[in-house]
N, C-alpha and C positions, 0 to 999 in steps of 0.2 A: 504493500500500500504506500501511499504518498506520505510526505512530511508536511502536510498542511498545518500551519500554526494558527490557532484561533486568536482573536483579539486579546484575550487575557487568559492565561493558564496558570493555575496555582497548584504546584505539586505538594503532596504531603511528605512526611518523613520518608526518606528514600529506602528504608529497610522494607523488604518484601513482607506482605501480610497475607492472612487468609482472606477469602472473600467476605466472610462474616465480620471480621475485625476491621477490614477496610471500609465496609459499608457503615459501620458504627462510627468510625473516625471521621468519615466524610459528613455523616449526619450531624456530628458535633460542630462542624465548621460552618453550617449553613447560616446561622443567625448573625455571624460576624461579617458576612459578605456585604459589600456595598453593591446595590443593584446596578446592573449595566444599563446603558442608555441605548435607545434605538434598536438597531439590528445587531448589536454586539451580544456576546455571550461569555460567561465565565466558565472555565473548565477546571474542576478539582480532580486530581488524579492520584491514584495510589498503585504502586507496583504490587503484584501478587506472587505468592510462593508458587502456586500452580492454579490451573483453571479448568473446571469442567463446565463449559459453557452451556451444554444441554441440561445438566442437572440444575445449574443456577437459573436458567430460563424457566424450567419447569416449576421451580419454587416461587417464581415471580407472580404477582397478581395478573390474572388474565385480562385481556381487553386490548392491549396495545403492544404486544410483544413482537419482536422482529429478529430474524436470524439470517446470516449468510456465511457460507463456507466455500472456499475456492476448491477447484478440482483436485489439487494436490493435498489439501488439508493443511496448508501452511498458514493461511489467513482464516480466522474465525471471529465473527462479530455477533454479539447478542445484545439486544437493546430493549428497554421498556420505557413507556411513556413517550410523549412528544414535546420536546423543548421548542422546536420550530419546524415549520412545514412550508415548502416553497416549490415552485415549478423547477424542473431540471434546468440549470443555467442561472436562474435567479437566486439560487441558494448561495452562489459565490459571493454575493454582496455582503453576506454575514462574515466574511473573512478578508475583507479588503484592507483593513488597517490593523496590523499587528502591533501590540504594545512592545516597547523597547524591553529587551531582556526576557521575552516570553519563552517558557520552556515547556516540555511535555510532548506527548504523542499527538500526531495530527488528528484533527476531527474528521470523522467520516459520516456521510449521510446515506441512509438506506433509500434505494430507488425501487419503485414498483409501478408500472404503467400498463394500462389496458392494451390489448392487441389492436383494437379499433376504437379510437376515441369518438369517431363520428357516429357509431352505432348507439342507439338508445340502450341504456343499461336495463337488464332484467332485474326484477326485484331482489333476487338473491345476491346481486353484486352492488347494489346502491350504497351500502355502508362502506364500501372500499373507496368511494369517490372516484375522481378522474385520474388519480395517481400523481406522482411527483417525488419530491425528496423530503425525507424526514430525518431531523437530527434528534436522536433519542435523549430523554432526560437522564437515563442511566445506561451506561455502556460497559460491557465486559468484552475485552478484546484479547485474542491470543495470536501472536505472530511468531511462528516457530515455537520455541520454548519459553518465550517471554510473554507475560500477561499483565494486563492493567485493568483496574476498575475506575470509572470516572463518572462524574455527573456534569451536565450542562445546565447552567442557570441563565435565564433571560429575564428581561424586565417584567414579563408576565407570568413567571414561574410561581406556582402555589407552593411555597416552601414547606408549609405544614404537611401537605399531601406528599411532597417529595421525601420529607423526613420519614413519614409513615411507610413509604415504599421501601426505603433503605432499611428501616428497622425490621420490616417483614422479610427482607432478603437475608438479614443477619440470623434469622431463626432457622434451625435445621429443617430440611424438607422431609416429607414422608418417604422413607426409603422403599417401602413396600407399596407398589402401585399395581393394581390389577387392570389389565387392558380388557375392555369389553369385547365380546365376540362380534365379528363383522361378517355379515351375510349378504351375498349379491342378490339384488332385487331382480325379479323377472323382467327380462328385456325383450319379450315377444313383440315382434313388429319392428324393432329397431333395425334388424338386418334388411328387411324389405324396404324400409325408408332409405337406408343407406344405399342399396342397390339402385333405387330410382335416382337418387342424387348423383351417384357416380355416372349413370347412363346420361343424365342431363349434362354433366360436366364434359363427358367424352364427346357428346354431340357438338358442344360449343368449341371444343378443342379441334375437332375434325373440320369445323367450318372455318377455322383460322382465327377465331376471335381470341383464343388463348393458346399459349404453349403448355401451360400447366395450371392446375387448380389443386389446392390442398384442402381436403375435406376433413373436418374433425367430427368425432362422435363422443358420446358420453356413456359412462356405465356407473350405475348407482349401487351403493352398498349401505345397509342399515345396521346399526349396532344395537346391542341390548341396553346400552346406557350412553350418556353423553360422551363424546370422543375427546381425548386430550391431544391436541395437535402436536405438541412437542414430542410426546411418546410415539405418535405415528411417524413423524419425521425421523426419529432415531431408528425405528424399525426399518423404514425404507432405506436409510443410509447404511444399515448393516447388510442389506441385500445388494446394494449398488454402491460400491466404494469409489467409482471413478467419475462421479458427477458433481456439479455445483449444487449445494443444498441450500434451500431457502424456506423462510416462513414469514408470512405477512398476516398479522392478526388485526382485523378491523373493529372487533367488538367481542365481548365474552361470548364464546360459542360460535364464532364466525371467523374462519381463517382460510388462507390459501397457502399451499405448501407443495414441495416436490424435490426431486433429485434429477436435474437435467444434464444431458451430455453436451449441450450446445452453448458455446460462447458467442455473444453478439459482438462485444468489443472489450479489449483490455488495453489500458493506457498507462504508460510509465513516462512521465514527462512529455516529451514531444514524439514518442514512439508508440505506435498502436499495433495491436494484433486483432485479427478477426479470423473467421474460418467458415467454410462451407461444410455442412453436415447434411447429406442427403443420399438416398439409396440404402436399402435395408435388407438384411437377412436375419433369420433367427440364429441363435447359437446352437452348435451341434451337441449331440448327446455324448460324444467323446472327441478326443483330439483330431482323429482322422475326419470325422463328419464335420467338425467345426472348420477344419482347413478347407474341405471341399466347398462348404457353403460360402466361405470367404472368397475363394477363387472364383466361384460362379458369380458373386457380386461384382468383383473386379472385371470380369469378362463380359458382363451384361451390357449390351448396347443400350437398352432402355434405361438402366440405372445410371450408366455413365452419362447419357444425354441429360437425364434429370439432374444429376449432380452438377454438370457443367453449367446449367442455367443458374444455379446458385453461385458458383464460382464467378461467373461473368458479372452478376449483379453486385456481389461484394466488392469485386475489383473496381467496377465502374463507380460504385458509391464512394469508395475511398479515394478514387482518383480526384474527385472534387475537393478533397480535404488534404491531400498529401503532396509532398514534393517528389517522393520516390515510393515505389511499390515493388515488393517481391512476393512471388507466389510459388508454392510447391510445384515442381514439374509434373508430378503424378499424385493422385489421391492415395492415401494410406487407409488401412483398416482401423477403425475405432471400435474396439471390442468391449462391450458392456456385459452386464450379468445375463441379460435375456436376449439381446439383439446385437448386431454389429452393423456399422455404417461405413460409408465412404466419407473420408475427411480430407479436406485440402486447407492448409493454413495460408493466410495472407498477412504480410507484414508491411507497415507503412511508416515512413518518416513524415510527420505532420507539418503542414505550413504553420507559420507563426500565427497565433491568435485563435486557432481552432480548438474548441472546447468540447466537453462531453455532450452537451445538448446538440451541437452540430453533428457529431459522430452518430448519435442515436437517431437523429432525424434522417440522416443519410442512409443508414443501414437497416432501420426497422420500418416495415417488416421485410424479411428476406423471402425469396421464392420458396425456401424450405418450409415456411409456415403459412404462406399466402398463395403463391403461384406466380405466373408471369404472363403478361406484364403485371407488375406488383399492384399498382394503384387500381387498375381495372379488376384484377382478381379479388382484391380486398372488398371492393364494392359488390361484386357478384356473390361473395360469400354471405352477404346480409340476406340474400334471398334463398340461397342454396342450403344454408345451415339453419335449422329451426330454433336455434338458441343463441344467446349472447355468450361469446367466449370469455368476456370479462378480462381478468388478468392472464388467463391461459394464452400462451405463446407471445406474451408481451415481454418487455425488458424488465429484468429484476437483478439487483446487485447493490454495490456500494460505490460512492464517488467521493473524491476530495479534489483539492486544487491541482495537485500534481499527479494524481493517479486515479484509476477506475478499474473495476472488474464488473462487467455487466453480462449476464447470461440471458438466454431465451427460455422463458418459463414453460417448457414442455415437460412431459412425464410428471404431471402435476395433478392436484385435486383440490376441490373446494370442500371444506368441512363446515357444516351448519348443524349444530346440535349433535344428534345421533346419526346424521346422514353424511356420507362421503361420496362426492361425485368426481370420478376420475375422467380425464380427457386423453384422447389420443387422436392422431391425424395421419393421413396418408396422401402422398403426392400423386395426383392423377395426371398422366400424360398419354399421348397417343400410343396405343398398344397396351394400356393397363387392362387387367382383368379384374372386374369388380369383386369376384370371390377371393382372389388373391389379395386384393387391397384390404378386404374385410379381415382376412387372416393376419395380415401385417399389423393392423391396429390391435388385434388380439394379442399378438406377441408383445407389443409395446405396453399393454395393460397387465402383463404378467406380474410386475412388481406389486401391483395392488391386489391381484389375486392371491399373492403370497401372504397378505395380511388377513385374508378371510379364513375362518375356520368352521 
């Protein structure tokens, strides 16, 4: 992550502490703080001996929890509460004037944006708003082996409520948590509707209107009791170790989470990375079968053509932001727990002044989640898909002044009370077989099938 310095950073004693003792120490400092003015914030920070971010987040009050972990597991951020909320790009105004001598870890903002902002929100998504950047009131961060706990205080912070949250975090969490059983609901009729949508998409592709359309479907599961989203995310992460993990909680009992394989953009200073992830096969039952499936994917004319659409779009999108671009000569296999994909990486040296908002606007959505041409495909999906995707397939991650890591929120689910709605999509191109595409989405949903008992 970046080294963004907030306007005022107040470190505590430099000796590492437990999360509980650090929370109490920070709570004790709140009354003595002078309130910041305007769009400034105060940051109080303590180093931790160690950090179990998932356990810490699970012990936090429900309602506004957030989480992000990068693909390698080196960067992990958990947050509760909202100190400030802005549109992506506008958040940078909160850090334009650093105080002399400021020290501490750079402030990071959580990002979560809808797939299609122009589509009216279904009722189940309205509490998530239109997305943007959130600076959490309380943040636990782990970078490699180093961990910190901090709070962000603005002019509008309710310090009594913040102190209560810190005191709650200092109490030990219940170590024995029973996960309720999750059962798939009857989806009779979904396959027939899917086939009709695919045939409609294929007709429009054959007419030359589109080169590709990505159709999403849903699968619902119901539990015997209210679902705990942090526990669900931990179980998903245990099954799929190679993805970006994320959680966005809009209200108690209402959250969006997943483990996605796809990066939208990563930025370190003036260097950016993106990638094309398209073309899918299941994993094999043994090493020999797995190798054959991977080889068939790499040799598939249809899948290579679908993949190249995404590569072209990513390269063209970055061309408007970059001085130079490098692309892998050939796609590689990205092997995940249940499926494998074609992956091509794209590196860019950015022009001066290009920020995260410009990068996201240029890259999202990609043909991997919308189709081609992108704008026309996104509009067509409003009629072809009988539901609002909400945050599914939208940008999700963390940003700061000097760095960003933003993924594409696929392999994800909406959790509302005791109902989990999982999403999966398939790219339809000329030559697609509707039955094969249905099976492909089934393979992508296997991570959620593993949660059912």
